[in-house]
LOTINU-964288 format. One record per residue (C-alpha): x, y, z; residue in three letters. Coordinates in steps of 0.001 Angstrom, whole numbers, padded with zeros to 6 digits, always signed. Layout:
BEGIN
XYZALA ...
***
This chain:
BEGIN
+034478-016507-000516MET +031899-017533+002080ALA +030554-014554+004525ILE +030065-016266+007733THR +029029-012950+009836THR +027286-009423+009259ILE +028377-006598+011323ASP +026340-003475+011970ALA +027630-001150+009082PRO +026774-004058+006735MET +023440-004636+007961LEU +022624-001034+007924ALA +023608-001172+004146LYS +021418-004230+003575MET +018506-002479+005524PHE +018899+000565+003143LEU +019057-001319+000092ALA +015834-003105+000933GLY +014130+000230+001563ALA +015299+001621-001568LYS +014160-001494-003744ASN +010951-001345-002207LEU +010559+002306-002851GLU +011528+001639-006459ALA +008768-000902-006767LYS +006040+000662-004711LYS +003693+001353-007634GLU +004029-002271-009096TRP +002954-003523-005533ILE +000240-001011-005328ASN -001164-002588-008700GLU -001387-005943-006756LEU -004169-004672-004648ASN -007155-007222-005216VAL -009759-004380-005307PHE -009252-002280-008471PRO -009813+000892-006522VAL -007922+004202-007200PRO -006448+004106-003716ASP -004753+000625-003699GLY -001909+001691-001500ASP -000014-001466+000112THR +003151-000446-001950GLY +002651+003160-000631THR +002074+002152+002969ASN +005142-000123+003326MET +007440+002158+001677THR +006479+004981+003896MET +006832+002787+006748THR +010450+001480+005966ILE +011558+004914+004809MET +010780+006296+008154ALA +012983+003703+009488ALA +015583+004192+006787ALA +015921+008095+007590THR +016695+007177+011244GLU +019272+004744+010101VAL +020875+007217+007747SER +021129+009711+010752ASN +023177+007286+012598LEU +026322+007986+010442GLY +029339+005609+009894GLU +029918+005029+013687THR +027092+002723+014753LEU +026731-000329+017034SER +024000-003205+016453MET +022086-002039+019393SER +021614+001456+017981SER +020768+000176+014653LEU +018149-002160+016076ALA +016681+000763+017906LYS +016591+003213+014668ALA +015022+000431+012695ILE +012546-000501+015448SER +011633+002881+016641SER +011641+004397+013176GLY +009313+001704+011472SER +007075+001642+014661LEU +006139+005339+014475ARG +006174+005742+010770GLY +003952+002540+010184ALA +000972+003348+007966ARG -001886+000682+007084GLY -002026-003016+007945ASN +000803-003893+005660SER +002976-001191+007126GLY +002074-001909+010763VAL +002919-005699+010337ILE +006101-004750+008562LEU +006981-002839+011500SER +006179-005568+013987GLN +008443-007755+011691LEU +011247-005396+012217PHE +010519-005050+015872ARG +010784-008530+016514GLY +013878-008866+014287PHE +015821-006170+016020THR +015087-007724+019438LYS +016710-010741+018121GLY +019905-009062+017046ILE +020337-006117+019253SER +022685-007671+021868LYS +025149-008998+019513TYR +028032-007250+017758GLU +027829-009464+014674VAL +025143-011703+013142ILE +025728-015526+011961ASP +023358-017930+010756VAL +022031-019137+014213VAL +021418-015468+015228ILE +019796-014513+012135LEU +017548-017600+012263CYS +016526-016617+015886ASP +015860-013262+014820ALA +013591-014354+012036LEU +011389-016568+014446GLN +011112-013623+016950LYS +010224-011377+013768ALA +007324-013745+012990VAL +006060-014222+016525GLU +005865-010647+017215THR +003912-009804+014046ALA +001468-012648+014485TYR +000862-011371+017948LYS -000009-007749+016589ALA -002808-009219+014379VAL -006127-010196+016248MET -007060-012529+013695LYS -004161-013624+011471PRO -005115-014660+007855LYS -002917-016986+005868GLU -002012-016241+002303GLY -000684-012824+003266THR +002331-011267+004120ILE +002478-013027+007503LEU +002500-016416+005730THR +005391-015314+003700VAL +007377-014166+006665ALA +006641-017484+008595LYS +007785-019532+005443GLY +010974-017789+005378SER +011551-018369+009020ALA +010731-022030+008936ASP +013170-022326+006133LYS +015769-020710+008143ALA +015217-023148+010877LEU +015388-026038+008467GLU +018801-024754+007405LEU +020515-024567+010653ILE +023509-027030+010652GLY +023710-027228+006845GLU +025721-024171+006375THR +027256-021370+007911ASP +027644-019257+004531ASP +025171-016349+005096LEU +025071-015771+001356VAL +023892-019204+000638GLU +021607-019186+003803PHE +019732-016096+002877ILE +019583-016997-000821ASP +017739-020385+000276ALA +015522-018324+002439ILE +014477-015749-000264ILE +014011-018647-002615LYS +011374-020297-000103GLU +009823-016705+000378ALA +009405-016381-003226ASP +007579-019952-003435TYR +005374-019111-000465VAL +004420-015867-002191LEU +003549-017806-005472SER +001187-020048-003445GLN -000763-017210-001759THR -003464-017471-004483PRO -004033-021142-003639GLU -004717-020029+000019MET -006958-016894-000585LEU -009521-017458-003233PRO -009728-013780-003716VAL -006178-013542-004928LEU -006538-016467-007293LYS -009718-014943-008716GLN -008084-011525-009517ALA -004857-013247-010799GLY -002531-011707-008278VAL -000213-012674-005497VAL -000671-011067-001897ASP +000741-007491-002218SER +002070-007398+001195GLY +004085-010515+000816GLY +005286-009114-002437GLN +006613-006203-000654GLY +008260-008175+001927LEU +010108-010267-000732VAL +011216-007103-002451THR +012818-005975+000847VAL +014448-009154+001209LEU +015906-009253-002453LYS +017362-005782-002043GLY +018931-006471+001249ALA +020618-009583-000430TYR +022079-007559-003211ASP +023717-005192-000792ALA +025308-008314+000648LEU +026789-009871-002277ILE +028336-006467-003339GLY +025998-005102-005872LYS +026492-001369-006450GLU +023793+000493-004830ILE +022880+004189-003892ASP +022291+004134-000307TYR +021323+007669-000196THR +017887+008362+001440ILE +016280+011439+000453LYS +013603+013198+002462THR +010820+015198+000924SER +012729+018075-001117ASP +010613+021174-001544THR +010930+024938-001694GLN +008570+027341-002310SER +006124+024820-003706GLY +008506+023525-006227VAL +009128+019726-006425ILE +012402+018320-007120LYS +012463+015011-008599ILE +015621+012680-008690SER +015335+011553-012287GLN +016795+009254-014949GLN +018308+011599-017595THR +017518+011161-021409GLU +021041+010327-021935GLN +020865+007396-019660ASP +018481+005778-022237ILE +021129+004056-024619LYS +019033+002806-027175PHE +015825+005075-028130GLY +013515+002818-029859TYR +011686-000072-028694CYS +011081-002211-031709THR +008946-005202-032029GLU +007612-007165-035099PHE +006707-010809-036273ILE +008592-012380-038976VAL +006445-014670-041236VAL +009127-017182-042156LEU +009856-018520-045712ASN +011136-021550-044167GLN +011855-022739-040156PRO +014941-021068-039098LEU +017817-023376-038273GLU +019620-023031-035189GLU +022607-021339-036439LYS +020396-018686-038106GLU +018508-017969-034923GLU +021860-017384-033274ILE +023027-015380-036095SER +019954-013188-035949LEU +020361-012668-032281LYS +024086-011585-032457SER +023364-009150-035065TYR +020547-007662-032931LEU +022898-007441-029994GLU +025444-005427-032133SER +022802-002733-032811ILE +020968-002848-029469GLY +019802-004465-026242ASP +016959-006211-024492SER +017020-008865-027176ILE +014039-011476-027437VAL +013945-013725-030302VAL +011201-016477-030076VAL +010930-018877-033000ALA +008745-021594-034101ASP +008599-023265-037500GLU +006079-020715-039034GLU +006884-017367-037298ILE +009702-015545-035313THR +008831-012758-032674LYS +011433-010313-032336VAL +012058-007625-029639HIS +014950-005099-029569VAL +015726-001615-028033HIS +017700+000055-030781THR +018610+003586-032155ASN +018129+002182-035708ASP +014932+000098-035847PRO +015460-000017-039932GLY +018431-002005-039530LEU +016709-004618-037342ALA +013928-004795-039977ILE +016081-005051-042944GLN +017759-008196-041289ARG +014690-009697-040488ALA +013296-009384-044164LEU +015912-011795-045170GLU +013961-014562-043228TYR +010430-013575-044455GLY +007797-010987-044430SER +006904-008900-041519LEU +003729-008118-039572SER +002622-006252-036616LYS +005584-003870-036554ILE +005561-001688-033522LYS +008181+001030-032684ILE +007948+003237-029780ASP +010219+006120-028993ASN +011422+005707-025475MET +012877+008905-024901ARG +009393+010608-025580GLU +007769+008117-023575GLU +010416+009128-020861HIS +009668+012624-021094GLN +005985+011985-020732GLU +006502+009926-017660LYS +008625+012578-016125LEU +006020+015120-016621ILE +003273+012721-015230LYS +005620+011867-012078ASP +006073+015595-011623ALA +002377+016435-011737GLU +001731+013491-009416LYS +004441+014613-007018ALA +003112+018233-006859ALA -000365+016735-006273GLU +000990+014673-003432GLU +002645+017593-001954GLN -000524+019753-002165LYS -002386+017173-000146LYS +000250+016786+002137ALA +000616+020614+002799ASP -003284+020726+003232GLU -003083+017966+005684LYS -000367+019770+007689LYS -002529+023013+007613ARG -005602+021254+008810LEU -003482+019454+011622GLU -001971+022803+012837LYS -005446+024313+012850ALA -006634+021236+014950ALA -003600+021597+017299LEU -004452+025205+018186LYS -008324+024327+018881GLU -007011+021316+021188ALA -004412+023572+022693GLN -007194+026134+023861LYS -009388+023343+025256ALA -009392+022863+029097PRO -008617+019212+030399LYS -011560+016870+030329LYS -012548+013400+031170ASP -013168+012105+027824MET -012014+013204+024370GLY -012378+012038+020750PHE -009842+011606+017711ILE -011283+010708+014339SER -009588+009979+011149VAL -011469+011749+008321SER -011177+013168+004799ILE -013312+015837+002994GLY -014759+019139+004382GLU -018174+018016+004927GLY -017311+014967+006828ILE -014809+017016+008852ASN -017713+019156+009818GLU -019933+016457+010660ILE -017304+014882+013152PHE -016631+018428+014746LYS -020422+018733+015269GLY -020438+015563+017057LEU -017851+016749+019706GLY -014271+015368+017832VAL -011526+017328+019568ASP -008822+016273+016936TYR -009309+015237+013209ILE -006610+013297+011528ILE -006707+014094+007746SER -006067+010913+005881GLY -008470+007811+005653GLY -008965+006059+002396GLN -006583+007922+000247THR -003826+008316+002636MET -003266+006080+005714ASN -002105+007981+008659PRO +000772+006571+010457SER +001300+005639+013959THR +003182+008745+014721GLU +000282+010866+013424ASP -002049+009136+016049MET +000663+009612+018797LEU +000712+013433+017826ASN -003081+013473+018190ALA -003261+011614+021431ILE -000570+013933+022813GLU -002603+017002+021902GLU -006157+016122+023300VAL -006404+017200+026841ASN -008286+014228+028209ALA -007755+011382+030639ASP -009784+008906+028390ASN -009491+009259+024646ILE -011604+007498+021928PHE -009836+006724+018524ILE -012208+006181+015635LEU -010046+004974+012546PRO -013057+004862+010327ASN -011126+002462+007787ASN -010279-001033+008139LYS -006588-000350+007166ASN -006151+002051+009905ILE -007251+000071+012947ILE -003854-001659+013482LEU -001849+001790+013286ALA -004409+003089+015901ALA -003782+000004+018282ASN -000265+000197+017763GLN -000285+003978+018918ALA -002530+002951+021785ALA -000062+000292+023116SER +002588+002973+023369LEU +000706+005294+025587ILE +000767+004954+029485GLU -000338+008184+030967GLU -003734+008275+029121LYS -006479+005493+028824ASN -006786+005103+024995ILE -009945+003242+023479PHE -009628+002315+019802VAL -013272+001944+018470ILE -012606-000330+015551PRO -014848+001513+012863SER -014102+000518+009582LYS -016058+003142+007663THR -016935+006880+008031VAL -020674+006105+008717PRO -019677+003586+011332GLN -017486+006407+013242GLY -020453+008790+012969ILE -022913+006106+014601THR -020242+005400+017223ALA -020339+008962+018021LEU -024119+009394+018251ILE -024191+006647+020656ASN -021832+008244+023024PHE -023264+008918+026545MET -021548+011769+028711PRO -022923+010310+031940ASP -021637+006764+031304SER -018028+005524+032033SER -015256+005450+029331ALA -015444+001663+029369LYS -018991+001687+029318GLU -018886+004043+026401ASN -016374+002025+024434ALA -018389-001059+024739THR -021639+000471+023505ARG -020008+002309+020889MET -018328-000732+019447THR -021377-002836+019889GLU -023284-000134+017758GLU -020812-000652+014697LEU -022440-003851+013872LYS -025820-002138+012972ASN -024341-000277+010239VAL -023789-001328+006597LYS -021810+000894+004196THR -021483+001054+000340GLY -018944+003422-001372GLN -019250+004264-004936VAL -015847+004859-007014THR -014353+003739-010253TYR -012290+000713-011383ALA -008536+001477-012346VAL -007975-001733-014058ARG -009581-005021-015598ASP -010219-007806-013250THR -012354-010624-012020LEU -013460-010383-008328ILE -016332-011566-006482ASP -017480-013348-009664ASP -017744-009981-011180LYS -015990-009160-014529SER -014661-005727-013996ILE -013385-003066-016723ARG -011294-000323-016293GLN -013553+002845-015728GLY -016341+001000-014478ASP -018290+002109-011663TYR -018031+000062-008556MET -020299-000180-005272GLY -017824-001549-002864VAL -019566-003068+000534GLY -017955-003786+003900ASP -016251-006985+002518SER -017128-007422-001224SER -017943-005369-004403ILE -021560-005282-004298LEU -022257-003920-008015ALA -020360-003113-011024VAL -021336-001139-014350GLY -021126+001555-016912LYS -023917+003619-015395ASP -023618+005231-011866MET -027171+005473-010876LYS -027805+001539-011761SER -024877+000749-009721VAL -026016+002750-006794ILE -029488+000991-006931GLN -028029-002369-007094GLU -025602-001679-004268MET -028307-000169-001790VAL -030692-002986-002985ALA -028115-005328-001177GLN -027584-002998+001885LEU -031376-002681+002865VAL -033452-005386+004542ASP -036646-005523+006461GLU -035105-003822+009791GLU -033497-000905+007816SER -034592+002422+009144ALA -032226+004963+007824ILE -030359+005618+004412ILE -027625+008099+004938SER -026007+009532+001606ILE -022836+011515+001881TYR -021598+012923-001593TYR -018262+013491-002535GLY -016375+016667-003948GLN -017165+015580-007642GLU -021022+015251-007186ILE -023566+018414-007378GLU -025856+018901-004539GLU -028667+018723-007048SER -027538+015364-008154SER -027320+014067-004621ALA -030934+015546-003871GLU -032209+013785-006933GLN -030694+010261-005512LEU -032265+010941-002267GLY -035735+011399-003766LYS -035296+008341-005641GLU -034249+006227-002750LEU -037336+007538-000638GLU -039572+006324-003473GLU -038008+002746-003579THR -037782+002597+000102TYR -040725+004381+001724PRO -040306+002733+005086ASP -036656+004410+005348CYS -035719+007861+006296GLU -033346+009126+003753VAL -030477+011942+004881GLU -028364+013706+002671ILE -025007+015280+003794HIS -022140+016988+002021TYR -019027+014927+002439GLY -016669+016476+000256GLY -014685+013308+000113GLN -012166+012589-002959PRO -012263+009498-005256ILE -015619+008186-003722TYR -018604+009752-005388TYR -020846+008380-002764TYR -020680+006910+000563ILE -024146+005458+001561ILE -025060+003746+004807SER -027986+001513+005869VAL -028897+001310+009482GLU 
***
């Protein structure tokens, strides 16, 4: 039977199902990140954004209207938005909810209009929209909806066609962005959006879904994780092998083999040609599968994995990861509370500063340069729009400068600034920590806030930054073949150097940063680097570049062994 309208309770279920689907697949989406850095976080940012809204939706209870649902989705995602992908997702929701808030039910015409508003709002939020991204996938979906108007009033058919188009547009993103094609991935933000749409569609067609939205469940430092039990794994052994055939399998023999495997397990794959057959099955008795296969020939490349053991190992890893994330979150809260207390003590002033930072040493540098409030986050955990709003509220100044110090945080800072009316907010678009430091150094107390914002922004272009980390997977990018575990020197817009030896990578990276006009090389060493190693690196760079002054600072940042800037 056709579904021609969606009411508020059904839309709420669809939204929660989309959120749960994204949450379940966030690590997979993280792995689509083009740069193989250890903090690829598109899936995490989008999940935290949508889950902030999902929590608001869950709190509405069963008696909800379309207007209250729209408000919960819009405000929840807006305040919870993290990273560029999260901010764009929140803007899509913001536009979409504008299109539905005045109606009691949604039909294909209203849904189509809401999708147009979603795309329009999201494109406006991005200063320089780039095709081949989540924006392109959203636009393809909205265009398809417009094309379908008049052809059907069945929302199941309508939404199914839209998702198919979104999938197709997503598959074409590597053709639009060469960097995606070279890395062999589709756009991660676009994949996140399609994942949300597919989850919502599943709810519409009646698939059984757990709509419960769980908030952080911690008590006395113990992390509680909702887990699949061992009993849920029906067949315990993942069994794979190749049959070198005595003679080609007839069709009825192939069907017979598949039927037998289905009787002893699931996840059956049988692929045959004239000489060999590849077999995959999940079963509790691998021997039965092997004995049957021996009737057709000899076996090779036998692989049997105990999935229950693997499951236990995964649970342990998940628990360790959750504990580590909770530790980071607790430390972040502690630092922010400390910053709040300091800010509350300060008398009101004309101009104040908020900086995103990570690492004890970098925090101290920013404090020394007059920063009033430090938001803990940066590269390893992008702060949300709400984090920015809380900071703005606590800084007692009429004019406030925000230094995001990461290109993936600038949109969230701009979004927070757009929500503030009682203070003048200036977002200095610093993409790295060294850029933020340079901006602060060029602040002039006797100049007006606007003059300072212009000067600080202008100075950013004089700073080139390289960051040394490690690769988390094999890939090909910027014409460089990268292997998991390689050291990488990541520049402002590309990977500058790759290799097995950190020192060689640093030397190659710095060589691409330094030019005839360079005067200062600043080294910020991370929490895993000994001071003596940083001092030795400084001496080597002084010898290599005698015309440059070399400065060494303790940054204490995680993941990035060195952050090196050239001015």
